[in-house]
C-alpha positions as a Python dict, from the first residue, in 0.01 Angstrom:
ca = {
    (1, 'M'): (0, 0, 0),
    (2, 'S'): (-276, 59, 243),
    (3, 'V'): (-529, 307, 230),
    (4, 'L'): (-423, 480, 484),
    (5, 'E'): (-81, 513, 326),
    (6, 'N'): (-251, 651, 1),
    (7, 'P'): (-569, 810, 79),
    (8, 'G'): (-564, 873, -335),
    (9, 'V'): (-698, 540, -368),
    (10, 'L'): (-1063, 606, -238),
    (11, 'L'): (-1087, 884, -441),
    (12, 'E'): (-986, 688, -774),
    (13, 'N'): (-1128, 366, -710),
    (14, 'P'): (-1503, 365, -778),
    (15, 'R'): (-1606, 126, -539),
    (16, 'Y'): (-1511, 405, -267),
    (17, 'R'): (-1570, 682, -491),
    (18, 'L'): (-1914, 830, -454),
    (19, 'S'): (-2146, 978, -730),
    (20, 'G'): (-2162, 1316, -771),
    (21, 'V'): (-2538, 1282, -955),
    (22, 'T'): (-2628, 1053, -684),
    (23, 'A'): (-2578, 1281, -468),
    (24, 'T'): (-2635, 1614, -646),
    (25, 'V'): (-3030, 1412, -716),
    (26, 'F'): (-3090, 1311, -291),
    (27, 'A'): (-2990, 1629, -198),
    (28, 'V'): (-3209, 1825, -438),
    (29, 'L'): (-3491, 1546, -364),
    (30, 'L'): (-3449, 1674, 18),
    (31, 'I'): (-3501, 2017, -79),
    (32, 'A'): (-3807, 1939, -298),
    (33, 'G'): (-3947, 1729, -11),
    (34, 'V'): (-3881, 2039, 291),
    (35, 'A'): (-4046, 2313, 36),
    (36, 'E'): (-4351, 2049, 40),
    (37, 'G'): (-4336, 2006, 373),
    (38, 'A'): (-4314, 2378, 429),
    (39, 'A'): (-4659, 2427, 202),
    (40, 'E'): (-4865, 2161, 383),
    (41, 'Y'): (-4762, 2350, 703),
    (42, 'A'): (-4872, 2670, 568),
    (43, 'R'): (-5188, 2522, 477),
    (44, 'R'): (-5207, 2324, 852),
    (45, 'S'): (-5588, 2320, 997),
    (46, 'A'): (-5600, 2518, 1298),
    (47, 'K'): (-5812, 2311, 1456),
    (48, 'I'): (-5609, 2074, 1642),
    (49, 'E'): (-5728, 1682, 1647),
    (50, 'Q'): (-5763, 1465, 1944),
    (51, 'H'): (-5520, 1220, 2054),
    (52, 'V'): (-5621, 835, 1958),
    (53, 'A'): (-5532, 587, 2187),
    (54, 'D'): (-5327, 295, 2029),
    (55, 'M'): (-5235, 474, 1700),
    (56, 'N'): (-4864, 588, 1842),
    (57, 'A'): (-4646, 237, 1777),
    (58, 'I'): (-4360, 351, 1990),
    (59, 'T'): (-4335, -19, 2164),
    (60, 'V'): (-4300, -174, 1813),
    (61, 'H'): (-4033, 96, 1673),
    (62, 'V'): (-3860, 87, 2007),
    (63, 'L'): (-3795, -305, 1914),
    (64, 'I'): (-3733, -233, 1546),
    (65, 'A'): (-3429, -13, 1687),
    (66, 'V'): (-3318, -273, 1886),
    (67, 'A'): (-3315, -560, 1618),
    (68, 'A'): (-3142, -235, 1349),
    (69, 'A'): (-2869, -161, 1574),
    (70, 'A'): (-2788, -519, 1627),
    (71, 'A'): (-2763, -604, 1304),
    (72, 'V'): (-2543, -268, 1181),
    (73, 'I'): (-2331, -360, 1499),
    (74, 'S'): (-2328, -718, 1359),
    (75, 'I'): (-2222, -654, 1004),
    (76, 'Q'): (-1959, -356, 1168),
    (77, 'V'): (-1824, -640, 1394),
    (78, 'R'): (-1794, -900, 1106),
    (79, 'R'): (-1625, -637, 870),
    (80, 'S'): (-1376, -538, 1158),
    (81, 'R'): (-1245, -896, 1156),
    (82, 'R'): (-1198, -955, 773),
    (83, 'S'): (-832, -796, 620),
    (84, 'A'): (-878, -419, 466),
    (85, 'R'): (-823, -642, 160),
    (86, 'Q'): (-1120, -868, 237),
    (87, 'R'): (-1335, -568, 374),
    (88, 'G'): (-1359, -391, 85),
    (89, 'P'): (-1612, -86, 63),
    (90, 'S'): (-1854, 68, 366),
    (91, 'P'): (-2189, -118, 271),
    (92, 'W'): (-2335, 204, 417),
    (93, 'A'): (-2209, 419, 154),
    (94, 'A'): (-2238, 79, -148),
    (95, 'P'): (-2562, 291, -266),
    (96, 'F'): (-2454, 555, -297),
    (97, 'S'): (-2127, 508, -482),
    (98, 'A'): (-2006, 557, -839),
    (99, 'T'): (-2011, 189, -901),
    (100, 'A'): (-2373, 140, -827),
    (101, 'A'): (-2461, 448, -1032),
    (102, 'S'): (-2246, 236, -1344),
    (103, 'R'): (-2396, -54, -1284),
    (104, 'L'): (-2770, 93, -1254),
    (105, 'R'): (-2694, 285, -1636),
    (106, 'R'): (-2564, -88, -1737),
    (107, 'T'): (-2926, -248, -1640),
    (108, 'I'): (-3125, 30, -1758),
    (109, 'R'): (-2952, 23, -2098),
    (110, 'F'): (-2972, -343, -2149),
    (111, 'A'): (-2565, -377, -2125),
    (112, 'G'): (-2660, -726, -2112),
    (113, 'G'): (-2854, -753, -2422),
    (114, 'L'): (-3226, -705, -2469),
    (115, 'S'): (-3406, -1028, -2325),
    (116, 'L'): (-3715, -1117, -2130),
    (117, 'P'): (-3507, -1164, -1771),
    (118, 'N'): (-3270, -819, -1835),
    (119, 'L'): (-3606, -664, -1894),
    (120, 'A'): (-3749, -765, -1565),
    (121, 'R'): (-3428, -712, -1403),
    (122, 'A'): (-3477, -340, -1548),
    (123, 'V'): (-3832, -282, -1455),
    (124, 'A'): (-3756, -394, -1126),
    (125, 'A'): (-3441, -198, -1104),
    (126, 'V'): (-3650, 121, -1162),
    (127, 'L'): (-3885, 50, -918),
    (128, 'L'): (-3642, -33, -634),
    (129, 'V'): (-3449, 365, -766),
    (130, 'L'): (-3823, 493, -698),
    (131, 'V'): (-3827, 345, -327),
    (132, 'L'): (-3438, 501, -303),
    (133, 'L'): (-3586, 827, -466),
    (134, 'F'): (-3897, 859, -244),
    (135, 'T'): (-3709, 852, 85),
    (136, 'P'): (-3522, 1206, 60),
    (137, 'F'): (-3806, 1385, -60),
    (138, 'R'): (-4013, 1219, 273),
    (139, 'T'): (-3719, 1274, 503),
    (140, 'G'): (-3763, 1666, 380),
    (141, 'M'): (-4108, 1680, 397),
    (142, 'Q'): (-4138, 1543, 762),
    (143, 'I'): (-3882, 1808, 914),
    (144, 'T'): (-4131, 2101, 786),
    (145, 'G'): (-4473, 1916, 762),
    (146, 'G'): (-4404, 1781, 1125),
    (147, 'L'): (-4391, 2132, 1278),
    (148, 'D'): (-4770, 2113, 1226),
    (149, 'P'): (-4876, 1891, 1544),
    (150, 'N'): (-5186, 1706, 1349),
    (151, 'A'): (-4891, 1553, 1160),
    (152, 'T'): (-4775, 1416, 1465),
    (153, 'I'): (-5051, 1371, 1744),
    (154, 'N'): (-5153, 1041, 1596),
    (155, 'A'): (-4793, 960, 1392),
    (156, 'W'): (-4610, 625, 1477),
    (157, 'G'): (-4368, 798, 1738),
    (158, 'G'): (-4602, 1094, 1810),
    (159, 'P'): (-4745, 1276, 1987),
    (160, 'T'): (-4411, 1481, 2032),
    (161, 'Y'): (-4196, 1582, 1730),
    (162, 'L'): (-3913, 1453, 1796),
    (163, 'G'): (-4055, 1089, 1874),
    (164, 'A'): (-4270, 1094, 1558),
    (165, 'M'): (-3970, 1208, 1306),
    (166, 'L'): (-3721, 938, 1485),
    (167, 'A'): (-3967, 668, 1442),
    (168, 'H'): (-4002, 810, 1046),
    (169, 'Y'): (-3635, 827, 999),
    (170, 'L'): (-3592, 453, 1159),
    (171, 'D'): (-3831, 316, 930),
    (172, 'G'): (-3751, 523, 609),
    (173, 'T'): (-3367, 419, 602),
    (174, 'L'): (-3509, 64, 694),
    (175, 'G'): (-3714, 89, 429),
    (176, 'F'): (-3395, 280, 179),
    (177, 'Y'): (-3154, -60, 286),
    (178, 'A'): (-3347, -315, 215),
    (179, 'A'): (-3424, -127, -111),
    (180, 'A'): (-3073, -70, -186),
    (181, 'F'): (-2934, -384, -106),
    (182, 'L'): (-3232, -557, -342),
    (183, 'L'): (-3144, -335, -603),
    (184, 'S'): (-2783, -488, -512),
    (185, 'R'): (-2821, -842, -622),
    (186, 'L'): (-3018, -736, -929),
    (187, 'L'): (-2808, -500, -1130),
    (188, 'L'): (-2625, -591, -1371),
    (189, 'P'): (-2232, -670, -1257),
    (190, 'A'): (-1968, -329, -1241),
    (191, 'A'): (-1796, -297, -1645),
    (192, 'A'): (-1480, -447, -1694),
    (193, 'A'): (-1294, -129, -1658),
    (194, 'D'): (-1465, -70, -1290),
    (195, 'R'): (-1317, -414, -1232),
    (196, 'S'): (-952, -398, -1336),
    (197, 'A'): (-950, -64, -1205),
    (198, 'S'): (-1092, -215, -850),
    (199, 'H'): (-817, -556, -850),
    (200, 'G'): (-568, -323, -909),
    (201, 'H'): (-633, -82, -626),
    (202, 'R'): (-647, -408, -393),
    (203, 'Q'): (-293, -513, -559),
    (204, 'Q'): (-163, -176, -468),
    (205, 'K'): (-314, -190, -83),
    (206, 'A'): (-162, -493, -68),
}
């Protein structure tokens, strides 16, 4: 039975199901960032800074955007060539999945036993999670804080608001998924129950 024939598979399989806690935390951080950005905007200076030549790294970010687009297209093309069974969940949704949240909990709770390697794994995981948590907060700050001309005039994508936001969001998205990729390689495997559920649903799709 395919996923299209049984949409409930997506809801029941932890590999596809989004984590409500993760989504809520990210949403709260985004809102907090918007509030912080608004506070910074309220404290803005009435004096507009002068534009400094070569401060806007627009060319660099155009090249980064082209490279990022090529990477995304390449990943999607490779996924499209695989069967539904081999394809698995979308890598773009993986950081928000219930499985990822479960693996993180197992890692920081030392489900694999208390040892020096697992302690190092947990510490590194916490540092990467902080990077992930900072991204929505920073994104929210830029939405409102970027309305201050002084915040964008010498920004990497400035001097316009739109250009600065595109550059910042590009950097933030790349940083987010780079941290998520490293985290996925670092965390302990999913619990046996989750793996069994995932295996069972793959059999149903066959």
